[in-house]
C-alpha positions in Angstrom: 95.8 82.6 86.8 97.3 85.3 84.6 98.6 88.4 86.5 96.4 90.7 84.5 93.3 88.7 85.4 94.2 88.8 89.1 94.9 92.5 88.9 91.5 93.2 87.3 89.8 91.3 90.2 91.7 93.2 92.8 90.9 96.6 91.3 87.2 95.8 91.6 87.5 96.3 95.4 87.3 99.8 96.7 90.1 100.0 99.2 90.6 103.8 99.6 92.3 104.7 102.9 91.4 107.8 104.9 93.7 110.4 106.3 92.0 111.4 109.5 90.7 108.0 110.6 91.3 106.8 114.2 91.0 103.1 113.2 93.6 100.7 111.8 93.2 100.0 109.0 91.7 103.5 108.4 88.8 102.1 106.4 86.8 99.0 107.0 86.7 98.2 103.2 90.4 97.3 103.1 89.6 94.1 105.0 87.7 92.8 102.0 90.8 92.7 99.8 92.9 91.5 102.7 90.7 88.4 103.0 90.6 87.9 99.2 94.4 87.9 99.0 94.7 85.6 101.9 92.2 83.2 100.3 94.2 83.3 97.0 97.4 82.4 98.8 95.7 79.7 100.9 94.3 78.2 97.7 97.8 77.7 96.5 98.7 75.8 99.7 100.5 78.7 101.4 100.3 79.2 105.1 98.8 82.7 105.7 98.0 84.9 108.6 95.9 88.0 109.0 96.4 89.9 112.2 94.1 92.4 113.9 95.5 95.3 112.0 94.9 93.9 108.6 98.4 92.7 107.6 98.4 89.7 105.4 101.5 87.6 105.6 102.1 84.4 103.6 105.3 82.2 103.7 106.9 79.6 101.6 109.6 77.7 103.5 113.0 77.0 101.8 113.3 73.9 99.7 117.1 73.8 99.8 119.4 72.6 102.6 121.8 75.4 102.2 121.3 78.3 104.6 120.6 81.5 102.6 119.1 84.9 103.2 115.4 85.1 103.9 113.5 87.5 101.5 110.2 89.2 101.5 108.1 90.9 98.8 105.7 93.7 99.9 102.8 95.5 98.4 100.0 97.7 99.9 96.3 97.1 99.5 94.9 100.6 99.9 94.4 103.2 97.2 94.9 106.9 97.5 92.4 109.3 99.1 93.2 111.7 96.3 90.7 110.2 93.9 87.7 107.8 94.0 88.4 104.1 94.0 84.8 103.1 93.8 83.1 101.4 90.8 86.3 101.3 88.7 85.6 100.6 85.0 88.9 99.3 83.6 89.4 98.9 79.9 92.2 97.3 77.9 93.7 99.2 75.0 95.4 96.6 72.9 98.7 97.3 71.1 98.7 101.0 72.0 99.4 103.0 68.9 100.9 106.1 70.4 97.9 108.3 69.9 95.6 110.1 72.3 93.5 107.6 74.3 89.8 108.6 74.7 89.0 107.5 78.3 85.5 108.8 78.3 83.9 110.1 75.1 80.8 111.4 76.8 82.7 113.5 79.3 85.5 114.3 76.7 88.3 112.9 79.0 91.4 112.1 77.0 94.9 111.0 77.8 97.3 112.8 75.4 100.9 111.5 75.1 102.0 115.1 74.6 100.9 115.7 78.2 101.4 112.3 79.7 104.8 111.5 78.1 105.3 108.1 79.7 102.8 106.8 77.1 105.5 107.2 74.5 107.4 104.3 76.1 104.4 102.0 76.1 103.7 102.0 72.3 102.9 98.5 71.2 101.9 97.4 74.7 98.5 96.4 76.0 97.4 99.1 78.5 94.7 99.0 81.2 93.1 102.4 81.6 90.1 103.9 83.5 87.0 105.6 82.2 88.4 108.9 83.4 86.2 109.2 86.5 88.2 107.1 89.1 91.8 106.0 89.7 92.7 102.6 88.4 94.3 101.1 91.5 97.6 100.0 89.9 99.1 101.7 92.9 99.5 99.2 94.4 97.2 96.4 93.2 99.6 95.8 90.3 102.3 95.0 92.9 99.9 92.8 94.9 98.8 90.8 91.8 102.5 90.4 90.8 103.5 89.1 94.2 100.6 86.6 94.3 101.7 85.4 90.8 105.2 84.9 92.1 103.8 82.8 94.9 101.8 80.8 92.5 104.9 80.1 90.3 106.9 78.9 93.3 104.2 76.6 94.6 103.5 75.1 91.1 107.2 74.6 90.4 108.6 72.9 93.5 111.8 71.9 91.7 112.8 75.6 91.5 115.3 76.1 94.4 114.6 78.9 96.8 115.2 80.0 100.4 112.5 81.2 102.7 110.2 83.7 100.9 107.5 85.8 102.6 104.7 87.8 101.0 103.4 90.8 102.9 100.4 93.0 102.1 99.9 96.1 104.1 97.0 98.6 104.7 97.1 102.4 104.8 100.4 103.0 103.0 98.8 105.9 101.1 98.2 107.8 104.4 101.7 107.1 105.7 100.8 104.4 108.2 101.5 101.3 106.2 104.0 99.8 108.6 102.9 101.5 111.8 101.6 98.2 113.3 103.7 95.7 111.4 105.6 93.2 113.5 108.9 92.6 111.7 109.4 89.4 113.7 106.4 87.9 111.8 107.8 88.9 108.4 110.9 86.8 109.1 113.1 88.3 106.4 116.7 89.6 106.2 115.8 92.0 103.4 112.8 92.8 101.2 111.5 94.6 98.1 108.4 96.7 97.8 106.7 96.3 94.4 105.3 99.8 94.4 107.1 101.7 91.7 106.4 102.7 88.1 108.4 101.6 85.1 109.6 98.0 85.2 113.4 98.0 85.3 113.3 100.8 87.9 114.8 100.4 91.3 114.6 103.2 93.9 116.5 103.2 97.1 116.3 106.9 98.1 113.1 108.8 98.9 111.8 111.9 100.5 112.1 112.6 104.2 108.5 113.3 105.0 106.4 115.2 107.5 102.8 116.3 108.0 101.9 119.8 109.2 98.6 120.9 110.6 98.0 124.6 111.0 95.1 125.8 113.1 94.1 129.5 112.9 91.8 130.8 115.5 89.9 133.9 114.6 87.3 136.1 116.2 83.8 136.2 114.7 81.8 139.4 114.9 78.7 140.4 113.0 80.0 141.9 109.8 77.8 144.9 110.2 79.8 146.0 113.3 83.1 144.2 112.7 85.4 147.2 112.3 88.3 146.9 114.7 86.9 143.7 116.2 86.8 140.8 113.7 89.7 138.5 113.0 88.8 136.4 110.0 90.7 133.1 110.3 90.4 132.4 106.6 92.2 135.5 105.6 94.9 134.9 108.2 95.3 131.3 107.0 95.8 132.6 103.4 98.4 135.0 104.8 100.2 132.0 106.5 100.4 130.1 103.2 101.8 133.2 101.4 104.6 133.3 104.0 105.9 129.9 102.7 108.3 129.9 99.7 106.2 130.0 96.5 109.0 128.2 94.6 108.7 125.2 96.9 105.2 124.2 95.7 105.1 120.7 94.0 104.0 122.2 90.7 107.3 124.1 90.6 109.7 121.3 91.6 111.2 118.1 90.2 113.9 115.4 90.8 115.7 116.1 94.1 113.8 119.4 94.8 111.7 119.4 97.9 108.2 120.9 98.3 105.5 121.9 100.7 102.1 120.7 99.4 98.8 122.0 100.7 96.5 119.0 101.1 93.4 120.6 102.6 92.0 124.0 103.6 88.7 124.2 105.6 87.6 127.2 107.4 85.1 129.7 108.8 85.6 133.2 110.1 86.1 131.6 113.6 88.5 128.7 112.7 90.5 127.5 109.8 92.6 124.3 109.4 95.3 123.9 106.8 97.0 120.6 106.2 100.4 120.2 104.4 102.8 117.5 103.5 106.5 118.5 103.7 109.0 116.6 101.5 112.8 116.7 100.8 115.5 114.2 100.0 118.1 116.1 101.9 117.8 115.9 105.7 119.2 119.4 106.4 116.9 121.0 103.8 114.0 119.1 105.2 114.7 120.6 108.6 114.9 124.0 107.1 111.5 123.6 105.5 110.0 122.7 108.9 111.7 125.8 110.3 109.9 127.9 107.6 106.6 126.7 109.0 107.7 127.5 112.6 108.8 131.0 111.5 105.5 131.6 109.7 103.6 130.5 112.8 105.7 132.8 115.1 105.1 135.7 112.7 101.3 135.2 112.7 101.2 135.0 116.5 103.4 138.1 116.8 101.2 140.1 114.4 97.7 139.0 115.6 98.3 137.8 119.2 99.5 134.7 120.9 97.5 131.5 120.2 96.1 132.7 116.9 98.2 130.1 115.1 98.8 126.6 116.4 101.3 124.5 114.5 101.7 120.7 114.7 104.4 119.0 112.7 104.7 115.2 112.7 107.6 113.3 111.0 106.3 110.3 108.8 109.4 108.6 107.4 113.0 109.3 106.3 115.2 108.8 103.3 116.2 105.1 103.1 119.4 105.9 101.2 121.8 106.1 104.2 120.9 102.7 105.5 120.6 101.0 102.1 124.1 102.0 101.3 125.2 99.8 104.2 123.4 96.8 102.5 124.0 97.6 98.9 124.0 93.9 97.9 120.3 94.1 98.1 120.3 96.6 95.3 122.9 94.7 93.3 120.8 91.6 93.3 117.8 93.4 91.9 119.9 95.2 89.3 121.3 91.9 88.1 117.8 90.4 87.9 116.6 93.4 85.8 119.5 93.0 83.4 118.9 89.3 83.0 115.3 90.1 81.9 116.8 92.2 79.0 116.0 95.6 80.6 118.1 98.6 81.3 118.3 99.4 85.0 116.7 102.7 85.9 117.8 104.2 89.2 115.4 106.9 90.2 114.8 108.8 93.5 111.3 108.4 94.7 109.4 111.7 94.8 107.2 110.2 97.5 107.5 107.3 99.9 106.9 103.6 100.2 106.5 101.2 103.0 110.1 100.3 102.3 111.3 103.7 103.6 110.0 103.0 107.1 111.0 99.3 107.0 114.5 100.3 106.1 114.6 102.7 109.0 113.5 99.9 111.3 116.4 97.7 110.0 114.9 95.7 107.1 116.6 97.0 103.9 113.8 97.4 101.4 114.3 99.1 98.0 111.4 99.7 95.7 110.8 98.0 92.3 108.7 99.1 89.3 105.3 97.4 88.6 104.3 98.8 85.3 101.8 101.3 86.6 101.8 105.0 85.7 100.1 108.4 86.6 99.2 107.3 90.1 96.5 108.9 92.3 94.2 110.1 89.6 91.9 109.2 86.7 94.7 109.1 84.2 96.3 106.2 85.9 97.1 103.2 83.7 99.1 100.0 83.7 101.0 97.9 81.1 100.2 94.2 81.0 103.6 93.4 79.4 105.4 95.3 82.2 103.4 93.6 84.9 104.5 90.2 83.5 108.1 91.4 83.4 107.9 92.5 87.0 107.0 88.9 87.9 109.9 87.6 86.0 112.3 90.0 87.8 111.0 88.8 91.1 111.5 85.2 90.1 115.1 85.9 89.2 115.7 87.7 92.5 114.5 84.6 94.3 116.8 82.4 92.2 119.8 84.7 92.9 119.2 84.7 96.6 119.1 80.9 96.6 122.6 80.8 95.4 124.0 83.3 97.9 
């Protein structure tokens, strides 16, 4: 099966994860794609397991006598909570001409290359777009489809020499829990690659340090007709808390290595308001300083309005993989060589986000991230290049071949 056809099948499944769920996976619907991917691998003759947490792991044993490194390729099955993943209506724009793409004429939703500049690099390619009302799911079903295509290639070409290769599909990556329950002993790899990036030819091995912050403001509700000197409106106090954080550190004002504090949700009444943030920075010291900004804001609110008015919880999610990847830089060098052999220029970009690879690297499995051909993730302007998806598969094939000669 062609990678594009497999991708179009996978995006038909709504696998949106949920931030505040107590279950694992966070949504029941992720199981549907998990079973589909497992079935696809099994139909190729690959031994597959699905554990109680929704992890799908397939393995192809080495076909060479020489002892070489064990390798894994990893993609996540869920899509972002930021935009709907239900009833996706993908459409192929053949030989993109560089002009504005009308996603939805009725709703007048257009994707203009003057705004979405990555489109300028896709001229002449066949692009899969949405109808402007949902995300596409290229993040990360492009990676999932590419990995299954790699598995199909290896199974249908048994003469191609390779070491042990594992294929891992995770739930809940988009809510920062993608590897929370993953047993690395079951992966059986010495190093790995996530296929969860953007432009093909890209390799990323540094990412944000990441934390979640939850701010609870407790107010005092009194009838507004007799509220003078008595009411404490938690919504107004919550707004004040947000203003205490550096305005220049909002995501819309940052780029490249600049960190940010991003407000993810704000729900409140006069009596109680909850604000949720994500905190991001590549630099560990600056990351710690950002968390201190939250602590100082909380202390100020409690000093001004009374102890217990503001309750702050900060939870670290993952850390920058760069420090540990530097100790296993051969993993990066292998991928760079494979990219060049496919006729592409290597693009080294820091991830302004995170991947399963960040946590896996922290746990001792070096795991840089490779591009898949998807763009504009987490929203209705998401799209994917068919040609780049095919190139991503070719890069993975070359990585397997290179590892077999180590």
